[in-house]
Biopython code that builds the backbone (N, CA, C, O; Angstrom):
import numpy as np
from Bio.PDB.StructureBuilder import StructureBuilder

atoms = [
    (1, "MET", "N", (31.458, -3.372, 56.205)),
    (1, "MET", "CA", (32.336, -2.545, 56.784)),
    (1, "MET", "C", (31.959, -2.579, 58.091)),
    (1, "MET", "O", (30.747, -2.692, 58.274)),
    (2, "ALA", "N", (32.816, -2.499, 59.268)),
    (2, "ALA", "CA", (32.592, -2.310, 60.471)),
    (2, "ALA", "C", (32.365, -1.018, 60.989)),
    (2, "ALA", "O", (32.860, -0.082, 60.360)),
    (3, "THR", "N", (31.675, -0.763, 62.074)),
    (3, "THR", "CA", (31.409, 0.479, 62.614)),
    (3, "THR", "C", (32.331, 0.881, 63.402)),
    (3, "THR", "O", (32.570, 0.216, 64.410)),
    (4, "ILE", "N", (32.986, 1.945, 63.147)),
    (4, "ILE", "CA", (34.090, 2.296, 64.506)),
    (4, "ILE", "C", (33.550, 3.573, 65.199)),
    (4, "ILE", "O", (32.931, 4.426, 64.563)),
    (5, "THR", "N", (33.749, 3.651, 66.232)),
    (5, "THR", "CA", (32.922, 4.585, 67.108)),
    (5, "THR", "C", (34.293, 5.185, 68.033)),
    (5, "THR", "O", (35.112, 4.319, 68.343)),
    (6, "GLU", "N", (34.553, 6.480, 68.444)),
    (6, "GLU", "CA", (35.456, 7.080, 69.422)),
    (6, "GLU", "C", (35.075, 8.261, 69.919)),
    (6, "GLU", "O", (34.085, 8.871, 69.514)),
    (7, "ILE", "N", (35.805, 8.635, 70.785)),
    (7, "ILE", "CA", (35.605, 10.019, 71.416)),
    (7, "ILE", "C", (36.137, 10.825, 70.323)),
    (7, "ILE", "O", (36.919, 10.464, 69.444)),
    (8, "CYS", "N", (35.487, 12.214, 70.541)),
    (8, "CYS", "CA", (35.830, 13.189, 69.178)),
    (8, "CYS", "C", (37.199, 13.875, 69.835)),
    (8, "CYS", "O", (37.480, 14.235, 70.978)),
    (9, "ALA", "N", (37.873, 13.884, 68.646)),
    (9, "ALA", "CA", (39.739, 14.383, 69.027)),
    (9, "ALA", "C", (39.715, 15.875, 69.740)),
    (9, "ALA", "O", (40.800, 16.354, 70.070)),
    (10, "CYS", "N", (38.548, 16.590, 69.974)),
    (10, "CYS", "CA", (38.632, 17.662, 70.368)),
    (10, "CYS", "C", (38.962, 17.598, 72.003)),
    (10, "CYS", "O", (38.077, 16.976, 72.589)),
    (11, "PRO", "N", (39.800, 17.987, 72.702)),
    (11, "PRO", "CA", (40.301, 17.727, 74.000)),
    (11, "PRO", "C", (39.337, 18.142, 74.932)),
    (11, "PRO", "O", (39.545, 17.810, 76.099)),
    (12, "ARG", "N", (38.396, 18.750, 74.695)),
    (12, "ARG", "CA", (37.223, 18.958, 75.769)),
    (12, "ARG", "C", (36.083, 18.565, 75.487)),
    (12, "ARG", "O", (35.222, 18.959, 76.274)),
    (13, "CYS", "N", (35.603, 17.686, 74.337)),
    (13, "CYS", "CA", (34.436, 17.212, 73.872)),
    (13, "CYS", "C", (34.271, 15.840, 74.435)),
    (13, "CYS", "O", (35.225, 15.062, 74.430)),
    (14, "LYS", "N", (33.209, 15.534, 74.877)),
    (14, "LYS", "CA", (32.900, 14.211, 75.413)),
    (14, "LYS", "C", (31.993, 13.513, 74.263)),
    (14, "LYS", "O", (31.543, 12.396, 74.516)),
    (15, "CYS", "N", (31.714, 14.088, 73.065)),
    (15, "CYS", "CA", (30.846, 13.335, 72.186)),
    (15, "CYS", "C", (31.497, 12.297, 71.435)),
    (15, "CYS", "O", (32.636, 12.466, 71.001)),
    (16, "GLU", "N", (30.715, 11.005, 71.213)),
    (16, "GLU", "CA", (31.065, 9.878, 70.484)),
    (16, "GLU", "C", (30.935, 10.481, 68.863)),
    (16, "GLU", "O", (30.170, 11.345, 68.436)),
    (17, "VAL", "N", (32.042, 9.639, 68.097)),
    (17, "VAL", "CA", (31.995, 9.874, 66.770)),
    (17, "VAL", "C", (31.869, 8.814, 65.694)),
    (17, "VAL", "O", (32.955, 8.289, 65.449)),
    (18, "THR", "N", (31.209, 8.514, 65.231)),
    (18, "THR", "CA", (30.892, 7.478, 64.386)),
    (18, "THR", "C", (31.647, 7.528, 62.928)),
    (18, "THR", "O", (31.035, 8.209, 62.105)),
    (19, "HIS", "N", (32.884, 6.921, 62.452)),
    (19, "HIS", "CA", (33.353, 7.173, 61.258)),
    (19, "HIS", "C", (32.340, 7.015, 60.450)),
    (19, "HIS", "O", (31.384, 6.273, 60.677)),
    (20, "HIS", "N", (32.532, 7.863, 59.236)),
    (20, "HIS", "CA", (31.537, 8.078, 58.097)),
    (20, "HIS", "C", (30.346, 8.081, 58.515)),
    (20, "HIS", "O", (29.558, 7.490, 57.777)),
    (21, "ALA", "N", (29.829, 8.639, 59.650)),
    (21, "ALA", "CA", (28.563, 9.063, 59.948)),
    (21, "ALA", "C", (28.180, 10.866, 59.337)),
    (21, "ALA", "O", (29.070, 11.714, 59.391)),
    (22, "SER", "N", (26.998, 11.153, 58.882)),
    (22, "SER", "CA", (26.993, 12.118, 58.368)),
    (22, "SER", "C", (27.345, 13.414, 59.697)),
    (22, "SER", "O", (27.016, 13.086, 60.837)),
    (23, "GLY", "N", (27.809, 14.421, 59.558)),
    (23, "GLY", "CA", (28.095, 15.296, 60.469)),
    (23, "GLY", "C", (29.568, 15.063, 61.117)),
    (23, "GLY", "O", (30.051, 16.000, 61.753)),
    (24, "ALA", "N", (30.219, 13.991, 60.999)),
    (24, "ALA", "CA", (31.503, 13.528, 61.441)),
    (24, "ALA", "C", (32.401, 14.326, 60.436)),
    (24, "ALA", "O", (32.128, 14.424, 59.240)),
    (25, "VAL", "N", (33.555, 14.917, 61.062)),
    (25, "VAL", "CA", (34.526, 15.520, 60.289)),
    (25, "VAL", "C", (35.925, 14.613, 60.319)),
    (25, "VAL", "O", (36.124, 14.021, 61.379)),
    (26, "LYS", "N", (36.676, 14.486, 59.516)),
    (26, "LYS", "CA", (38.042, 14.119, 59.843)),
    (26, "LYS", "C", (39.031, 14.914, 58.977)),
    (26, "LYS", "O", (39.273, 14.951, 57.771)),
    (27, "LYS", "N", (39.470, 15.485, 59.978)),
    (27, "LYS", "CA", (40.927, 16.290, 59.974)),
    (27, "LYS", "C", (42.405, 16.014, 60.240)),
    (27, "LYS", "O", (42.521, 15.818, 61.450)),
    (28, "GLY", "N", (43.533, 15.921, 59.647)),
    (28, "GLY", "CA", (44.744, 15.335, 60.020)),
    (28, "GLY", "C", (44.799, 14.024, 60.704)),
    (28, "GLY", "O", (45.593, 13.643, 61.564)),
    (29, "GLY", "N", (43.737, 13.370, 60.120)),
    (29, "GLY", "CA", (43.508, 11.856, 60.444)),
    (29, "GLY", "C", (43.024, 11.548, 61.696)),
    (29, "GLY", "O", (43.144, 10.417, 62.167)),
    (30, "LEU", "N", (42.396, 12.609, 62.374)),
    (30, "LEU", "CA", (41.724, 12.599, 63.850)),
    (30, "LEU", "C", (40.046, 12.415, 63.374)),
    (30, "LEU", "O", (39.859, 12.498, 62.160)),
    (31, "TYR", "N", (39.137, 12.234, 64.021)),
    (31, "TYR", "CA", (37.863, 12.240, 63.782)),
    (31, "TYR", "C", (37.065, 13.327, 64.761)),
    (31, "TYR", "O", (37.256, 13.289, 65.976)),
    (32, "TYR", "N", (36.338, 14.107, 64.282)),
    (32, "TYR", "CA", (35.880, 15.160, 65.338)),
    (32, "TYR", "C", (34.197, 15.166, 65.093)),
    (32, "TYR", "O", (33.900, 14.731, 63.981)),
    (33, "CYS", "N", (33.145, 15.544, 65.859)),
    (33, "CYS", "CA", (32.075, 15.174, 66.038)),
    (33, "CYS", "C", (31.514, 16.344, 65.157)),
    (33, "CYS", "O", (30.433, 16.000, 64.678)),
    (34, "GLY", "N", (31.863, 17.546, 64.799)),
    (34, "GLY", "CA", (31.405, 18.451, 63.812)),
    (34, "GLY", "C", (32.496, 19.179, 63.548)),
    (34, "GLY", "O", (33.606, 18.869, 63.980)),
    (35, "LYS", "N", (32.199, 20.528, 62.588)),
    (35, "LYS", "CA", (33.247, 21.164, 62.287)),
    (35, "LYS", "C", (33.446, 22.113, 63.343)),
    (35, "LYS", "O", (34.539, 22.642, 63.141)),
    (36, "GLN", "N", (32.927, 22.563, 64.338)),
    (36, "GLN", "CA", (33.321, 23.423, 65.468)),
    (36, "GLN", "C", (34.383, 22.957, 66.185)),
    (36, "GLN", "O", (35.227, 23.792, 66.511)),
    (37, "CYS", "N", (34.580, 21.539, 66.587)),
    (37, "CYS", "CA", (35.433, 21.022, 67.146)),
    (37, "CYS", "C", (36.737, 20.958, 66.152)),
    (37, "CYS", "O", (37.886, 21.266, 66.470)),
    (38, "ALA", "N", (36.372, 20.570, 65.104)),
    (38, "ALA", "CA", (37.475, 20.439, 63.819)),
    (38, "ALA", "C", (38.397, 21.520, 63.640)),
    (38, "ALA", "O", (39.604, 21.435, 63.412)),
    (39, "GLU", "N", (37.618, 22.651, 63.783)),
    (39, "GLU", "CA", (38.274, 23.892, 63.430)),
    (39, "GLU", "C", (38.853, 24.845, 64.776)),
    (39, "GLU", "O", (39.139, 26.042, 64.789)),
    (40, "GLY", "N", (38.916, 23.673, 66.062)),
    (40, "GLY", "CA", (39.334, 24.228, 67.078)),
    (40, "GLY", "C", (38.611, 25.581, 67.812)),
    (40, "GLY", "O", (39.212, 26.407, 68.500)),
    (41, "HIS", "N", (37.047, 25.588, 67.457)),
    (41, "HIS", "CA", (36.397, 26.361, 68.156)),
    (41, "HIS", "C", (36.815, 28.148, 67.921)),
    (41, "HIS", "O", (36.503, 29.046, 68.703)),
    (42, "GLN", "N", (37.580, 28.302, 66.644)),
    (42, "GLN", "CA", (37.817, 29.562, 66.448)),
    (42, "GLN", "C", (36.449, 30.354, 66.189)),
    (42, "GLN", "O", (36.325, 31.519, 66.565)),
    (43, "ASN", "N", (35.728, 29.863, 65.719)),
    (43, "ASN", "CA", (34.532, 30.706, 65.224)),
    (43, "ASN", "C", (33.011, 30.288, 65.942)),
    (43, "ASN", "O", (31.944, 30.842, 65.677)),
    (44, "TYR", "N", (33.231, 29.050, 67.018)),
    (44, "TYR", "CA", (31.879, 28.791, 67.385)),
    (44, "TYR", "C", (32.092, 28.274, 68.797)),
    (44, "TYR", "O", (32.991, 27.488, 69.096)),
    (45, "PRO", "N", (31.313, 28.710, 69.536)),
    (45, "PRO", "CA", (31.392, 27.960, 71.008)),
    (45, "PRO", "C", (30.704, 26.988, 71.275)),
    (45, "PRO", "O", (29.501, 26.944, 71.017)),
    (46, "GLY", "N", (31.360, 26.044, 71.838)),
    (46, "GLY", "CA", (30.741, 24.702, 72.017)),
    (46, "GLY", "C", (30.726, 24.010, 70.488)),
    (46, "GLY", "O", (31.195, 24.540, 69.481)),
    (47, "CYS", "N", (30.035, 22.624, 70.561)),
    (47, "CYS", "CA", (29.822, 21.971, 69.670)),
    (47, "CYS", "C", (28.506, 21.815, 68.949)),
    (47, "CYS", "O", (28.202, 21.417, 67.825)),
    (48, "GLY", "N", (27.637, 22.399, 70.287)),
    (48, "GLY", "CA", (26.220, 22.074, 69.808)),
    (48, "GLY", "C", (25.364, 20.814, 70.290)),
    (48, "GLY", "O", (24.155, 20.686, 70.485)),
    (49, "HIS", "N", (26.357, 20.000, 70.402)),
    (49, "HIS", "CA", (25.395, 18.824, 70.698)),
    (49, "HIS", "C", (24.698, 18.778, 71.991)),
    (49, "HIS", "O", (25.260, 19.390, 72.899)),
    (50, "THR", "N", (23.441, 18.101, 72.307)),
    (50, "THR", "CA", (23.074, 17.867, 73.585)),
    (50, "THR", "C", (23.974, 17.583, 74.645)),
    (50, "THR", "O", (24.919, 16.829, 74.412)),
    (51, "ASP", "N", (23.795, 18.164, 75.988)),
    (51, "ASP", "CA", (24.450, 18.147, 76.895)),
    (51, "ASP", "C", (26.261, 17.881, 76.665)),
    (51, "ASP", "O", (26.874, 17.001, 77.269)),
    (52, "CYS", "N", (26.785, 18.669, 75.850)),
    (52, "CYS", "CA", (28.159, 18.808, 75.639)),
    (52, "CYS", "C", (28.405, 20.288, 75.685)),
    (52, "CYS", "O", (27.878, 21.166, 75.002)),
    (53, "VAL", "N", (29.272, 20.382, 76.588)),
    (53, "VAL", "CA", (29.619, 21.817, 76.858)),
    (53, "VAL", "C", (30.942, 22.393, 76.294)),
    (53, "VAL", "O", (31.209, 23.590, 76.400)),
    (54, "CYS", "N", (31.720, 21.542, 75.720)),
    (54, "CYS", "CA", (33.068, 21.797, 75.447)),
    (54, "CYS", "C", (33.278, 23.281, 74.965)),
    (54, "CYS", "O", (32.568, 23.785, 74.095)),
    (55, "TYR", "N", (34.205, 23.876, 75.533)),
    (55, "TYR", "CA", (34.447, 25.587, 75.118)),
    (55, "TYR", "C", (33.227, 26.476, 75.085)),
    (55, "TYR", "O", (33.178, 27.531, 74.451)),
    (56, "ALA", "N", (32.157, 25.930, 75.881)),
    (56, "ALA", "CA", (31.188, 26.807, 76.113)),
    (56, "ALA", "C", (30.463, 26.879, 77.868)),
    (56, "ALA", "O", (29.341, 26.944, 78.370)),
    (57, "LEU", "N", (31.673, 26.830, 78.260)),
    (57, "LEU", "CA", (31.682, 26.728, 80.170)),
    (57, "LEU", "C", (31.512, 28.128, 80.162)),
    (57, "LEU", "O", (31.957, 28.921, 79.332)),
    (58, "PRO", "N", (30.581, 28.441, 81.521)),
    (58, "PRO", "CA", (30.559, 29.937, 81.994)),
    (58, "PRO", "C", (32.168, 30.332, 82.137)),
    (58, "PRO", "O", (33.054, 29.553, 82.487)),
    (59, "GLY", "N", (32.337, 31.772, 81.770)),
    (59, "GLY", "CA", (33.518, 32.203, 81.931)),
    (59, "GLY", "C", (34.695, 31.876, 81.239)),
    (59, "GLY", "O", (35.823, 32.346, 81.382)),
    (60, "ASP", "N", (34.172, 30.757, 80.249)),
    (60, "ASP", "CA", (35.186, 29.978, 79.611)),
    (60, "ASP", "C", (35.758, 31.039, 78.277)),
    (60, "ASP", "O", (34.922, 31.858, 77.895)),
    (61, "ASP", "N", (37.325, 31.056, 77.466)),
    (61, "ASP", "CA", (37.248, 31.779, 76.685)),
    (61, "ASP", "C", (36.959, 31.054, 75.229)),
    (61, "ASP", "O", (37.837, 30.655, 74.465)),
    (62, "ALA", "N", (35.516, 30.972, 75.010)),
    (62, "ALA", "CA", (34.997, 30.463, 73.835)),
    (62, "ALA", "C", (35.557, 31.073, 72.593)),
    (62, "ALA", "O", (35.764, 32.283, 72.501)),
    (63, "GLY", "N", (35.800, 30.212, 71.635)),
    (63, "GLY", "CA", (36.282, 30.610, 70.401)),
    (63, "GLY", "C", (38.072, 31.234, 70.418)),
    (63, "GLY", "O", (38.603, 31.911, 69.538)),
    (64, "LYS", "N", (38.650, 30.778, 71.605)),
    (64, "LYS", "CA", (39.884, 30.619, 71.384)),
    (64, "LYS", "C", (40.614, 29.300, 71.119)),
    (64, "LYS", "O", (40.116, 28.231, 71.473)),
    (65, "PRO", "N", (41.742, 29.373, 70.525)),
    (65, "PRO", "CA", (42.169, 28.068, 70.333)),
    (65, "PRO", "C", (42.836, 27.713, 71.865)),
    (65, "PRO", "O", (43.322, 28.504, 72.673)),
    (66, "SER", "N", (42.685, 26.296, 71.963)),
    (66, "SER", "CA", (42.856, 25.768, 73.273)),
    (66, "SER", "C", (44.747, 25.977, 73.464)),
    (66, "SER", "O", (45.557, 26.406, 72.642)),
    (67, "ALA", "N", (44.898, 25.624, 74.464)),
    (67, "ALA", "CA", (46.608, 25.698, 74.699)),
    (67, "ALA", "C", (47.146, 24.467, 74.243)),
    (67, "ALA", "O", (48.361, 24.348, 74.083)),
    (68, "GLU", "N", (46.191, 23.352, 73.973)),
    (68, "GLU", "CA", (47.294, 21.977, 73.427)),
    (68, "GLU", "C", (47.139, 22.522, 71.987)),
    (68, "GLU", "O", (47.924, 21.839, 71.329)),
    (69, "ARG", "N", (46.553, 23.366, 71.191)),
    (69, "ARG", "CA", (46.996, 23.468, 69.906)),
    (69, "ARG", "C", (47.411, 24.716, 69.444)),
    (69, "ARG", "O", (47.308, 25.028, 68.257)),
    (70, "VAL", "N", (47.979, 25.616, 70.493)),
    (70, "VAL", "CA", (48.986, 26.815, 70.284)),
    (70, "VAL", "C", (50.431, 26.405, 70.352)),
    (70, "VAL", "O", (50.854, 26.014, 71.440)),
    (71, "SER", "N", (51.236, 26.450, 69.314)),
    (71, "SER", "CA", (52.159, 26.472, 69.747)),
    (71, "SER", "C", (53.263, 27.423, 69.678)),
    (71, "SER", "O", (53.060, 28.447, 69.025)),
    (72, "GLY", "N", (54.636, 27.225, 70.357)),
    (72, "GLY", "CA", (55.533, 28.450, 70.554)),
    (72, "GLY", "C", (55.324, 29.072, 72.081)),
    (72, "GLY", "O", (55.772, 30.179, 72.379)),
    (73, "HIS", "N", (54.661, 28.311, 72.927)),
    (73, "HIS", "CA", (54.375, 28.599, 74.205)),
    (73, "HIS", "C", (55.461, 27.766, 74.838)),
    (73, "HIS", "O", (55.612, 26.580, 74.544)),
    (74, "GLY", "N", (56.325, 28.495, 75.840)),
    (74, "GLY", "CA", (56.750, 27.559, 76.477)),
    (74, "GLY", "C", (58.507, 27.762, 77.050)),
    (74, "GLY", "O", (59.049, 26.873, 77.708)),
]
sb = StructureBuilder()
sb.init_structure("model")
sb.init_model(0)
sb.init_chain("A")
sb.init_seg("    ")
for serial, (resi, resn, name, xyz) in enumerate(atoms, 1):
    if name == "N":
        sb.init_residue(resn, " ", resi, " ")
    sb.init_atom(name, np.array(xyz, "f"), 0.0, 1.0, " ", f" {name:<3s}", serial, name[0])
structure = sb.get_structure()
């Protein structure tokens, strides 16, 4: 089986995700580095991985779904 690695599907995350690795989450056909990113950061600020600050920037609205995930705007 070939190892497939890609960037986390979270729009602001820069983590690499290896398919079938422990901790990787597949949701809606997309791969995420962990449950924080897969759940749209509704309950968790940031993904918790070293050097990644997705949804955990100073002054950020951590814990709120990103505009890319919210429908009905417009």
